[in-house]
Steps between C-alpha positions, in 0.01 A plus 500: 500500500594858443588715793251758616704801383512362149118466484457859620745617236311306233169646618640852493643452153171356377303786655740753347461343156120486531493864613726598211280320246185663643669840491601450138145398410364813665750717309413336167126536562547867596702573185250325274213679672667835437551412133136395465381824661713700254359306205149555631563875523639501146195313370263740677679798343489335159130424542429864587696615193307260277170619649596858411590394146168316465309807618691719253429259213131484593486881496673499162249246368216728612662796324546297183136391510390862547722611212359223283149622577607859425648402164158374392337840555435777252706742712811287449444479126463880482811550713712279275356661185582848628842436657655241273322547170434874520133461405231753592124520466359667192476874558735484801797739508831368622749740657865394518795657669741653250799350685349153485658282234291287269 
């Protein structure tokens, strides 16, 4: 049989190793937890950014739909005829700035 002092030394060594392993596990879990929290924060920020982009695109889609409706009106046709084609109603007098180029 082993002497008593040797058993105590073995017990202490075993307890030290068990404590060290538990401590290392706690450190690893803490580090991984910190990394996961950082990723979560990054994903939340990215989600907020994407929500803003979605809202902006929805607003743009509304504006495009409104413009599409406007382009089907008589007012739009008259505006294009006047500004781009230079057309006027019969009997209408058109005044131009002398400095304006043709």
